[in-house]
N, C-alpha and C positions, 0 to 999 in steps of 0.2 A: 589257484583259481581255475575253474573249468574254462577251457578256451572258448567254449560256445558262448560265454558271457562277455567276451572281449570283442571290440569292434573290428579289429584288423585294419588293413589299409583301405581307404575309401574306394568306392567303385569309380571307374573311369567315366568320362563324359559319354553321352550316347553315341551310337553308331551314326556316322555322318558328320560329327564334329571334327574340327581340325585345330591344331596349335599354330598353323602357319596361315598366312594370308591367302585368300582365294586367288587362284591363278598363278601361284608360285611356280608351277611347272608348265605354264602355257608355252607351247612351242618346243617342248622337250620330248625326247623319245627315251623311254625307260624299258630296258630289256630285263625280264625276270625269268630265270631258269626255274623249272618246277612251278611255274606261275599258274598252272591250271587247277591246282588243288591246295588244300590246307593253308599253311602259313604263307606260302608263296602267293596264293590267291589273295589273302588278306593284305599282304604288302602291296601287290599290284593295285588293289582297289583303292588304297589310300593315296597312291600316286595319281590314280585316275581322278579322284575327287578334287585334286589340286591342279587339274588341267593337263596332265601328261598324256601323250600318246603312248600306247603300250605295244610291246612285242613279247608275248609269252611263249615259252619254250617248254616242251615236254617230250618224253620218249613215245608217248601214245596219243594219237589223235582223239581217242575217246575221252581223254581228260581235257582236251583243248576246246572242243566244240561247245560244250555247255559253259565253260569259263568265258569264252568270247561273248556268248549271248548275255551272260550276267553282267560282265564288265561293261559291255556296250550300253547297258541301261544307265550307267553313270555319266553318259554323254561324251565319252571319249572314243577316239579311234583305236581299235584293237586289231592287231594282226597276231598270227601265231605261226609257229614252225615246229614240225616234228624233228627232233634232233637227239641223237645219242651223244652226249657231251664228251664221251670217251673217244670219239672219232674226230681227229683234227681236221680232216677234209670236210666233214659235214659241218663242223663248227665254222670253218671259213666260208662255206656256202651260205650259212645263215646270215653272216655279216655282209656278204656280197649282195644279199637279197633285200637289204633295207638301207635307209640312211644311217649314218654313224650314230649309234645311241649315245646320249649324254650321260646316262647312268646305267651301270650293270649291277644287277643284284644276283649274286650266286647263291641261290637257295636250294638247287637240286642236290640231293644226297641219297645214299642208300643206307639202310640200317635195319637191324633186327637183333633181338636179344639172343645170345647163345653163350654157354660156357666155353672158354677158350679151348679146352680139351676136346670139345665136340665140333669145333669149327673146321671145316674143310679148307684146303688151300684155295679152292675156287671161290668159296664164300669170302675169305679174306681179300682175294684179288678183286672181286666184284665191288665190294664196298670201298676199298681204297681207290680203285680206278674211277668210280663215279664221283666220290666225295672229294678226293684230293686231286687226282689227275684231271678230272673234268673241270673242276674249279680253275686249275692252272691253265688249261687250254682256252677256256672262255676268257679268262683275265688276260692272258698273253695276246690273244687276238684283238681284244678291246684296246689294250695298251699300245700295241704296235701300230694300230690304225690311228689312234690319237697322236702318237709321237710323229708319225709321218705327216699328219695334217696340221700339226702344231696347235692343236686345240685342247682345252682342259676337259677333264672328265672325272667321274666319281665311281668308285667300285665299292660295293658293300658285300662282304662275305658273311653268310649266315653260319655261325659256329655253334659250339656247345661248351658248357663249362667243364665237362670232363676232359677237354683238351688240356687243362692244367691240373685237374684234380685226379685224373685217372678215371676209367669207366668200367668197373667190374661188370661182366656180362655183355660188354660192348667194346671189347678190345680192338676190334677192327675199326669201328667208327671213331673211338677215342684217339687212336693213332692217326687216323686220317684227319680228324679235326685239329689235332695238334699241328699237323703240317699246314693246314689252312691258316691257323693262327700265326704261324711263322711267316707265311706268305704276306699276310697283312702288314706285319712289322717290317719285313724286308722291302716290299715294293713301295711302301709309303716313303721310304728313304730314297730308293732308286728313282722313283717317278715324280716325287715332289717338285724337283726343279723344273719339270715340264708341265706343271699344273694339274697333275692327276692325283686325286686323293684316294686312299685305300683304307677302309675301316672295316671292323668286324661288328657283328650284331648277334648276341646270344639270347635266345628265348628261354624262358622258364616253362613251367607246365601250363600249356594253353590248349585244353582239349578242343578237338574239332572233328567234324564228321569224316575226315579223310585219314584218320589214324589207321595204321595197319592193325589187323586182328590180333597179332601177338602183342603189340604194345598196348592195345586196348585191354587185352586180357591181363597183362601185368598190372595195369592201373585198377582194374576190377578187383584183383586179389589184394592189392595194397589197401584199397578202400574198405574191403571186407574185413581186413585185419584191424582197421582203425575203428570201424563203426558197425560191423555186422551187417553190411549192405549187400551181401551176395545176392545175385539175381537181377540187379539193375545193371546199367552199363554206363561207361564213361564216354560214350559218344557225345560229340558236340555238334552244334550247327555251324554255319559259316563263320560265326563270330562269337562263339561261346554260348552256353545253354540259354541263359536268360538275357544275354547281351551286356551284362555289366561286370562279369567276372565273379559274381556271387551266385554261381549256379545252384539251383535249388533241388536238383535230383540228388538222391542219397549218395551216389558215388562221388560226384564232384564236390559236394559239401564235405564229405569225409576227406577227400584229397586236399581240399583247402585247409583243413585243420592240421595237415602235415607241413604247411608252409608258414614261415614267419608272418607273411601278410594275412594269414587266415583266409585266403581265397586263392583260387587259380587265376591265371591271367586271361584276358580277352585277346584274341588274335589281332584285333585292330590296334592294341597297344604296341605290338611289335611293328605294325605298319606305320604308326606315328613316329616311332623312333627312327625307322628307315628314312622316312621323308625328311626328317630333321637332318640326319647325317649327310644326306646328299644335297641339302639346300644351300642357298647363298648365306644362310645364317650360321653355317658350320664350316666355313672355308678354312679356318685355322685348326681344324680337327682332322688329323690324319695319323695313321698308325695306331689308332685307338680301338679297343673293343668295348662296346657298350652292352652291358648285361641288363636284360629286362626280365627279372625273375623274382622280384619281391624279396631279394636278399637270401633266396633259398640255398644257393650254393655255399653261402658263408655260415649257415647255421651249424652250431655245435651243441651237443648236450654236455652239461656239467659232468655227468658220468656217462661214458659211452654205453650204448645199449648192447645186449648180447649179440655176438656175431652170428649171422645166419648165412651159411654158404650160398654162393650164387646159384648152385644147382637147386637148392631148396627154394630159393626165392622164385625161380622160374618153374617150379613144380616138376622138376625132373628127378628121375630115380638115380640110384648110385651109378657111378661110372663103371662100365664093365670092359672098356678097351675096344 
């Protein structure tokens, strides 16, 4: 049967809806790294809708200023801080400059597709330092301060399914995310006795306007292979093209047909998952990674498709040394 005749998973509720009671996060402070753009912004917005005050962190002020203005429209208090999370001194200064956050969302990461043989040592180091070491430094500072204060807290680390499947074309990011996954499991045990939860959250394909050009280009090529939609683009808005995950531009529609759900995800769906994991209704959940991808990482063909080398998938010529 043609997949276009199948319904796929239903669309999510509209933007602004919530699975949790209004005011669930009243009086709480939530710190989101990479909170000025993309999925980090979407996560921050869902906490704001439930009453949380926000501290959003980014390496660049140009990402923070518009995010502050947009998030403030949700009626919450929003602060921001420029921070390179690879710098332990600057990380400590960020925590010194605010009340102790109740929730830390480690969303900041670096990533770009590249065949491993083309990857420079500097490229490897940059991605691992931001994605893994930066997550460790933020989490360490959060944990130390809660341990000293004797207060509970919740950490959510945004991961990736290739942490356990492997990530051809993303060896640097896959290795770093595997380390993040290990931190989730390790620290849940170490810090559970002190009331600190540590969980992971893995997004599926959720197109948004802040995707990098190289990742957007890969999605365009994949969609063109699926449905001959070259010439459109996989850019999304703040919450998915038409707001329900059933994006109607040619690229997103074609990408949806590559998912078991027969649609892409809406960024707010990741935000809802984050607000649940850090909420009072998830207090016995720790050391767990919640995957929000419509079962995409689990899909298997009855007969494996022909192998296409990573270089070909990325549109690169033969390796010449």
